[in-house]
C-alpha positions in Angstrom: 163.8 -132.3 26.7 163.0 -128.6 26.9 162.9 -126.7 23.7 166.1 -125.2 22.5 166.5 -121.4 22.9 166.3 -119.5 19.6 169.3 -117.3 18.8 169.3 -114.4 16.4 172.6 -113.1 15.1 172.4 -109.4 14.3 175.0 -108.0 11.9 175.4 -105.1 9.6 178.0 -102.5 8.5 179.0 -99.6 10.8 176.2 -97.1 11.0 173.5 -99.4 9.6 171.3 -99.0 12.8 172.2 -102.0 14.9 172.6 -100.0 18.1 169.3 -98.2 17.5 167.5 -101.6 17.2 169.3 -103.0 20.2 168.4 -99.9 22.3 164.7 -100.4 21.3 164.8 -104.0 22.4 166.4 -103.1 25.8 164.1 -100.2 26.5 160.7 -100.5 24.9 157.8 -102.3 26.6 157.4 -105.0 23.9 156.5 -107.7 26.4 159.2 -110.1 25.1 161.9 -111.5 27.3 165.1 -111.3 25.3 168.7 -111.7 26.3 170.9 -109.3 24.3 174.6 -110.1 23.9 176.6 -107.0 23.0 179.9 -107.4 21.2 181.0 -103.8 21.7 179.3 -102.6 24.8 181.0 -99.2 24.8 179.0 -98.3 21.7 175.6 -98.8 23.3 174.2 -95.8 25.0 171.8 -97.7 27.1 170.3 -95.3 29.6 171.7 -96.2 33.0 168.3 -95.8 34.6 167.0 -98.6 32.5 169.7 -101.0 33.7 169.6 -102.9 36.9 172.9 -104.0 38.3 175.0 -102.6 35.4 178.2 -103.4 37.1 177.8 -107.1 36.3 178.7 -108.8 33.1 175.1 -109.9 32.8 172.4 -107.6 34.0 168.7 -106.9 33.6 166.9 -103.9 32.2 163.6 -102.6 33.7 161.6 -104.0 30.8 162.7 -107.6 31.7 165.4 -108.0 29.0 168.8 -109.3 30.0 171.9 -107.6 28.7 175.4 -109.2 28.5 178.8 -108.0 27.2 181.0 -110.3 25.2 184.2 -109.1 26.8 184.8 -112.8 27.3 184.1 -115.8 25.2 180.7 -116.2 23.5 180.4 -119.9 24.6 181.1 -119.0 28.2 178.5 -116.1 28.2 175.9 -118.4 26.7 176.7 -121.0 29.4 176.2 -118.4 32.1 172.9 -117.3 30.5 171.6 -120.9 30.6 171.6 -120.7 34.4 169.0 -117.9 34.0 167.0 -119.9 31.5 163.7 -119.0 33.2 164.3 -115.3 32.8 164.3 -115.0 28.9 162.8 -116.7 25.8 165.3 -115.8 23.1 168.8 -114.5 22.5 170.0 -111.7 20.2 173.7 -111.5 19.5 175.0 -108.2 18.0 178.3 -108.5 16.2 180.7 -105.7 15.5 180.1 -103.6 12.4 183.2 -104.9 10.8 182.7 -108.6 11.6 181.9 -111.5 9.4 178.9 -113.2 11.0 180.1 -116.6 9.9 182.2 -117.5 12.9 179.4 -116.6 15.3 176.9 -118.7 13.4 179.4 -121.6 13.2 179.6 -121.7 17.0 176.1 -123.1 17.1 177.2 -126.0 14.8 180.4 -126.8 16.5 180.0 -126.8 20.2 178.0 -129.9 21.3 176.7 -128.3 24.5 175.5 -125.2 22.7 173.8 -127.3 20.0 171.9 -129.1 22.7 170.5 -126.0 24.4 170.5 -123.3 21.7 169.2 -123.2 18.1 170.4 -120.7 15.5 167.2 -119.0 14.5 168.2 -116.4 11.9 171.1 -114.2 10.7 169.6 -110.7 10.4 171.6 -108.1 8.5 170.9 -104.3 8.8 171.7 -102.4 5.6 172.0 -98.6 5.5 170.1 -97.7 2.3 171.9 -94.3 2.0 175.4 -95.7 2.1 175.3 -99.4 1.1 176.4 -98.8 -2.5 179.6 -97.1 -1.5 180.2 -99.7 1.2 179.7 -102.6 -1.3 182.4 -101.0 -3.5 184.8 -100.4 -0.6 184.4 -103.4 1.7 184.1 -107.2 1.1 182.7 -107.4 4.7 179.5 -105.4 3.7 179.0 -107.9 0.9 179.5 -110.9 3.1 177.1 -109.6 5.8 174.4 -109.5 3.1 175.3 -112.8 1.7 175.0 -114.6 5.1 171.5 -113.1 5.8 168.3 -114.9 6.3 166.6 -111.6 6.8 167.7 -108.2 5.5 166.5 -105.0 7.2 166.8 -102.3 4.5 167.1 -99.4 6.9 167.1 -95.6 6.5 164.8 -95.9 3.5 163.6 -92.3 4.2 167.0 -91.1 3.1 166.8 -92.3 -0.5 164.2 -91.8 -3.3 162.0 -94.5 -4.7 164.2 -95.2 -7.8 167.3 -95.6 -5.6 165.5 -97.8 -3.2 164.3 -100.1 -6.0 167.8 -100.3 -7.4 169.4 -101.0 -4.0 166.8 -103.7 -3.2 167.5 -105.4 -6.6 171.2 -105.4 -5.8 170.7 -106.7 -2.3 168.5 -109.5 -3.6 171.1 -110.3 -6.2 173.7 -111.0 -3.5 171.3 -113.0 -1.3 168.6 -114.5 -3.4 166.8 -116.3 -0.6 166.8 -113.7 2.1 163.6 -111.9 3.2 163.9 -108.1 2.7 162.1 -105.7 5.1 162.1 -101.9 4.8 162.5 -99.8 7.9 163.2 -96.3 9.1 165.2 -95.8 12.4 165.4 -99.6 12.7 161.7 -99.4 13.6 160.5 -102.9 12.8 158.1 -105.2 14.6 160.3 -107.6 16.7 158.3 -110.6 15.5 159.8 -110.0 12.0 163.3 -110.3 13.5 163.1 -112.7 16.4 162.0 -116.4 16.6 161.5 -116.7 12.9 162.9 -120.2 12.4 164.5 -118.7 9.2 167.6 -120.9 9.7 165.3 -123.9 9.8 165.2 -124.9 6.2 162.2 -127.2 6.7 160.1 -124.4 8.1 161.4 -122.0 5.4 160.4 -124.4 2.7 157.0 -125.0 4.3 156.3 -121.3 4.2 157.7 -120.7 0.8 158.2 -123.5 -1.6 160.2 -121.3 -4.0 162.7 -120.6 -1.1 165.4 -122.7 -2.8 164.5 -121.9 -6.3 167.8 -121.7 -8.2 169.2 -118.3 -9.0 168.7 -117.8 -12.7 171.1 -116.0 -15.1 168.1 -113.9 -16.3 165.9 -111.4 -14.5 162.8 -111.4 -16.7 160.8 -113.6 -19.1 157.9 -112.4 -21.3 155.7 -114.7 -23.4 154.4 -113.3 -26.7 152.1 -114.5 -29.5 153.9 -113.8 -32.7 153.5 -114.7 -36.4 156.4 -116.3 -38.3 158.9 -113.8 -39.6 161.0 -110.9 -38.3 159.9 -108.5 -35.5 161.4 -105.2 -34.5 162.9 -105.1 -31.0 163.6 -101.7 -29.6 165.6 -100.6 -26.6 165.6 -97.2 -25.0 163.4 -94.3 -26.0 160.9 -94.2 -28.9 158.6 -91.2 -28.5 156.1 -92.2 -31.1 155.5 -95.6 -29.4 155.3 -94.3 -25.8 151.5 -94.2 -25.5 151.2 -97.7 -27.0 153.7 -99.1 -24.6 152.4 -97.4 -21.5 149.0 -98.8 -22.3 150.6 -102.2 -21.9 152.3 -101.3 -18.7 155.8 -101.4 -20.2 158.0 -99.1 -18.1 161.0 -97.2 -19.5 164.3 -96.3 -18.0 165.9 -94.4 -20.7 169.2 -93.9 -19.0 169.8 -97.6 -18.7 171.1 -96.7 -15.2 172.3 -100.0 -13.8 172.8 -100.1 -10.1 176.2 -98.5 -9.9 175.2 -95.3 -11.6 176.6 -96.3 -15.0 174.6 -97.1 -18.1 173.9 -100.6 -19.4 176.1 -101.0 -22.4 174.9 -104.5 -23.2 172.3 -107.0 -22.3 171.8 -110.7 -23.1 168.7 -112.2 -24.5 167.4 -115.7 -25.4 164.4 -116.5 -27.5 162.7 -119.9 -27.2 159.4 -121.3 -28.6 156.7 -122.1 -26.0 153.9 -124.8 -26.2 151.0 -122.4 -25.4 150.2 -119.0 -23.8 149.9 -120.1 -20.2 152.2 -119.1 -17.4 153.2 -122.7 -17.0 154.8 -122.5 -20.4 157.4 -120.1 -19.0 158.0 -122.4 -16.0 158.5 -125.4 -18.3 161.3 -123.5 -20.2 163.4 -122.4 -17.2 165.9 -125.2 -17.3 166.2 -125.0 -21.1 166.7 -121.2 -21.0 169.3 -121.5 -18.2 171.2 -124.1 -20.3 171.3 -121.7 -23.3 172.5 -118.9 -21.1 175.5 -121.2 -20.2 176.6 -121.4 -23.9 178.9 -119.0 -25.6 177.3 -115.6 -26.1 177.0 -114.2 -29.7 177.7 -110.5 -30.0 174.9 -108.6 -31.7 175.3 -105.0 -33.0 172.3 -102.7 -33.5 170.4 -103.9 -36.6 171.3 -107.6 -36.1 168.8 -110.4 -36.5 168.4 -112.6 -33.4 167.7 -116.2 -34.0 165.9 -118.5 -31.5 167.7 -120.9 -29.1 170.9 -118.7 -29.1 172.4 -116.6 -26.4 172.7 -113.1 -27.9 174.7 -110.2 -26.3 173.1 -107.0 -27.6 175.3 -103.9 -27.8 173.1 -101.1 -26.6 173.3 -97.5 -27.8 170.8 -94.6 -28.0 167.6 -96.3 -29.1 169.3 -99.3 -30.5 167.0 -101.6 -32.6 167.3 -105.3 -33.4 165.1 -107.9 -35.1 164.1 -111.2 -33.7 163.3 -114.1 -36.1 160.5 -116.6 -35.3 160.5 -119.7 -37.5 156.8 -120.4 -37.0 153.6 -118.7 -35.8 152.8 -119.3 -32.2 154.0 -118.5 -28.6 157.6 -117.4 -28.0 159.3 -116.5 -24.7 162.0 -113.8 -24.5 164.4 -114.4 -21.5 166.3 -111.2 -20.6 169.4 -110.9 -18.5 168.0 -107.6 -17.1 164.5 -106.4 -16.4 162.9 -104.5 -19.4 162.7 -101.3 -17.2 166.5 -101.2 -17.1 167.0 -100.8 -20.9 163.5 -99.9 -22.3 162.8 -103.3 -24.0 159.8 -103.3 -26.3 158.7 -105.6 -29.1 157.0 -103.5 -31.8 153.2 -104.1 -32.0 153.2 -106.8 -29.3 152.7 -106.9 -25.6 153.7 -109.8 -23.4 150.7 -112.1 -22.6 152.6 -113.5 -19.5 155.5 -112.1 -17.6 157.7 -113.4 -14.8 160.4 -111.7 -12.8 163.2 -113.7 -11.2 165.5 -112.9 -8.3 168.1 -110.5 -9.6 171.2 -112.6 -10.4 174.2 -110.9 -8.9 176.0 -108.0 -10.4 178.5 -108.1 -7.6 180.8 -110.5 -9.4 182.7 -111.3 -6.3 179.7 -112.7 -4.4 176.6 -114.3 -5.7 174.2 -117.3 -5.6 174.1 -120.4 -7.7 171.2 -122.8 -7.5 170.9 -126.4 -8.6 167.7 -128.4 -9.0 167.4 -132.0 -10.1 164.8 -134.8 -9.7 167.3 -137.7 -10.0 168.0 -139.7 -6.8 171.5 -139.3 -5.3 173.9 -141.7 -3.7 174.4 -140.8 0.0 178.1 -141.8 0.0 178.9 -139.8 -3.2 177.1 -136.8 -1.8 179.2 -137.0 1.4 182.4 -137.3 -0.6 181.4 -134.3 -2.9 180.4 -132.0 -0.1 183.5 -132.9 2.0 185.7 -132.2 -1.0 183.8 -128.9 -1.7 184.2 -127.6 1.8 187.9 -128.5 1.9 188.7 -127.0 -1.5 186.3 -124.1 -1.6 185.1 -123.7 2.0 186.7 -120.2 2.4 184.8 -119.0 -0.7 181.4 -120.6 0.1 179.8 -118.3 2.7 176.5 -120.2 2.9 175.1 -123.3 1.4 171.8 -125.0 2.0 169.6 -127.5 0.4 167.2 -130.4 0.4 168.4 -133.7 -1.1 166.6 -136.7 -2.6 168.7 -139.7 -1.5 168.2 -143.1 -3.1 166.4 -145.6 -0.9 165.3 -142.9 1.7 161.8 -141.7 2.0 162.8 -138.7 4.1 164.2 -135.4 2.9 167.9 -134.8 3.7 168.2 -131.2 4.8 171.6 -129.5 5.1 173.3 -126.2 5.9 176.8 -125.0 5.6 178.5 -121.9 7.0 182.0 -121.6 5.5 183.7 -124.9 6.3 181.2 -126.0 8.9 178.4 -128.4 7.7 175.3 -129.8 9.4 172.8 -132.1 7.8 170.1 -134.5 8.8 167.1 -136.5 7.6 163.9 -134.6 8.2 160.2 -135.2 7.4 159.2 -137.7 4.7 158.6 -136.5 1.1 154.9 -136.0 0.6 153.2 -138.6 -1.5 152.0 -136.2 -4.2 155.1 -134.1 -4.4 157.9 -134.6 -6.9 161.0 -135.7 -5.1 163.6 -133.1 -6.1 167.0 -132.1 -4.8 167.4 -128.3 -4.5 170.7 -126.6 -3.4 171.8 -123.0 -3.1 175.4 -121.9 -2.8 176.2 -118.3 -1.8 179.8 -117.3 -2.1 182.7 -115.7 -3.9 183.7 -116.5 -7.5 181.5 -119.6 -7.6 181.8 -121.7 -10.8 178.5 -123.1 -12.0 180.1 -125.7 -14.2 182.2 -127.0 -11.4 179.2 -127.2 -9.0 177.1 -128.9 -11.7 179.8 -131.5 -12.4 180.1 -132.2 -8.7 176.4 -132.7 -8.4 176.4 -135.0 -11.5 179.0 -137.2 -9.8 176.5 -137.9 -7.0 173.7 -139.2 -9.1 172.9 -142.8 -8.0 
């Protein structure tokens, strides 16, 4: 059987640069043979001299690309394109700026004939760095386009400063924790970073990046410190007399606590836990434990409060607010922080972190975010089927994307699945490697997701 044709779905809010990118594909001599399917053909100012036979619904450009208009049905257009299979290597579908890419992606799960001949390669979302923050406030579609993405082209980066860009990228990564983020100006990006990536192929994505399905954490940063027993001053914000000391340790300050939306951080959550030693592995070993503490009831802490270990503290921040942390014994301790230290000027007096780890920003867009689950216990295939069916029926409209690798009891192959809204596709893939821990890893991206509900559902599947 001939290989399936890879399909890229290109989405992004109005003005993000989709048309610029499509025009480049249709006009530049890149040597690739691409069929471009246009949703709103009137928008595209393709130079008529580049176009051969532009009166047809499907026509060729002088650089060998094929262009089609989706005035009709997508399935019908793709059927017609198949008759010209020898003329192109991949397909790019541009959706309208106000479209949810979900239904287009679902087409490749639902239609049996399409499934046989075409493979969904990646959902690529263009983001206008200059305007995305306003768009996220105003439109749920802008949020969903980012949440669906396998690849995010953060475009027009020349129109924002470095601090804005860092903030926007943090926010974008918070919405779609597993997407690759690429910076661009004028949608000028090497086409191999957009086309034929296999990004929708979970097996390939995991082979390239084993942390691809690492669960979204409720904290953005962890720092490991060597501390004697007793109380230690913890500062937030600006402390002039300590600046030189801190900059020597590479601690960055953001004295405004500016937090993504232009407002200041008024509070931040911290958890302190003891570690076995000073290695980076000590932080990794505590991730599940720290996540569990972050799920407990937060204890409010006013400036001056003493923060005990193994508790979720919600610090009330003010100008240069100070706190104390209490360590029961001398040794290694890890501070897990809801936000990165740069966002609220976190410093521990007289101590610098021996190890640090940053985690994908958990979402600050409360409507849409990612929740990850990871567990080594084997699962009962029938219970998994029942749970996922129930989940799609009851929460399918809210779950924009879900993907995962499951460890099924009595099966030596990995079960890999994808979901787009209420459409689900899963199959057994390559065997677990002999030396690797068999572990189920799932990521859900959607609106108003409930971690407790998802964890309980997963628990019900354990064999």
